[in-house]
Phi, psi and omega in degrees: 000340179084173183286160180280131179277128187237145171237137180257128173248118183107104189245035176281199188302318188287346185290335185303313184296326178287321174299317179297323178297327177297335175272347185263315186263133182273004185284329181222158183232119176280115186252348184200156175213154185214155180203156175300326173267095187300332180294331177288321177294318179297322181293319176295318180300318179291320184291329186243013175069032178276134190295325191223126165252130193205179175286166177302313185295323177297317183295316183295331183272355184283110184294346181286330187282125181257325181238129170263125175264121191256100183248031180277177177296152183307320178298344182255355184309308183295317181297315184289319178303316182292320173299318178295315181297317179295337175273007178080021181255145167291159183223136171234125188237163170289166176282151351282169176306316179200176180278318180252161178290327182296316178297319180298315180299319182295323177298309185297321181291321179297316182299315179299316181300325189258358178070037181244164185263144173238130173230157184202145173289160009275157171244014176301333179291351174271356177290167186298327181297297185289331176292324176294315176303319179297318182295315181301317177294312184296328182276359174086018183298327178248014182076208180275128178301127179254325181200173179207155170233151177210139184221129169229100189228133178197196186241028171085184195256352190291346181275343187224331186283139181294334182214075193276001188304317184306322189297349187244015179244168179305132183096355177247219182081169184295327181292314182282335179280313185245339182308322180304323180298311187288314184289323176296317179295324181290323179292323177296325183271328185241323178130181181292165187253141178258328177202159178221161167219164182191163174229137181228161177201158166252111186279317187238099183296339178226139181237150180250126176288127174242018175253165173268149008263012185251028181313127174092346177291149180265143172246128173270122188275119184242013178218151180300142183245357170223119181232121177247120183233156173240135180244123169263112182278159182296334182274002177103345179288153183240130182241152173239128184227123170246125168240138187206138166254020186241014184248128180278315185212150174201171182228029184271155179287160171300298179213136167232139175250126186250120183246176181292346184231008178164184184233138178241130178258117185266140179286175181310115181289353171274007178232173184260344191252212182257201008274165177235133179235144181222147170214112183281167187302330185259010187263146181270346180205169177286146176239133176276134184262136176290152185281135180265344187236159179275194183059065181259344176268182179298106185240031177301136193111343179298323180292322175295319178296319178297319178298317177295319175298316181299320178299318181287330185251008173058047173229173183281136176271163193273312180271073192257170183297325180294322177295313183289329173293318180301319179296318180298320181293317179305313182298314176296326182300319177299317178295315183297319181298322177296312182296325188257351175069036178203166176302145169256126179267125180295136172270327186270164175220149173223153172283149171294125184304146171300137175289156174284135177292161177294156174091005177259128175215189185302331186265345182232033183295338175302338176302336177301335184312319188242018182250000000 
């Protein structure tokens, strides 16, 4: 049946890694790209040898394209995904699935109505680091997971990002910016969430940009910049997650999973590799574990490749819409719990993604075809 034909909408900075993925994975072939700035689409097409640069409408009307990759800004995710689905295309998007829960639900309902697939980043949980952690947990190295901690803390983007204003508006903040990586990793390792609670604050109501080209401009902060959350997983485990743009320095781990027989230290969920450390109850020190899975370098696009293989082989893909909506609801739940002073009960459910089988790496990715 051949590779799946893909069109990319949104040719900004993040698009480069997806264009490179089109040259890496044989599951899909990028045949067109579009952007509101057509010259930017033309530049990407020339850079990566894509046959056609066009308008968004032209791309959506192209009968050859089966999957639209939505790399627009978060505020446009729902609009572009809806247009793609209405054009009869499957859609794979950058995180988050949408800004609001209502938009996310509408995307999934429309896809179901039309018999189309929805996929969504992040796909870092498919990398060698977190897949190795998944195998260690599944094989019983730390016993039954009891609890977890996760920390994403820094002092924001205004010191280095060329246009950091968005990160301090509704739909931004540390939770919506980085939360998807951490929550997706936790769901992959432990399972879906049944309820959350949280506390939030805005520490600095105004921020000053110290990066170029907007040095000296002021940002009015309109979304929480420190969020402390608690997750009750369906299997009984309890997680603690802090995301913050209000912390200058810290020495906390990215993620640790605490089990009945030991502790697992998980690598940065915004990367694909290691290191991984484990310490069982009877060990006198930590041990670094070898990676059991491939894709340890920047492999963004792996989730799209898995979706393309799933489309051809009529199976469920791993970075799917139900997972990404569950993550979106968890993030909103932290904010709602803080605003309302009570637990937020999740309405959605997702299946724990199937682990990648052993033996798949950058050179044998075609093995995904039948797994």
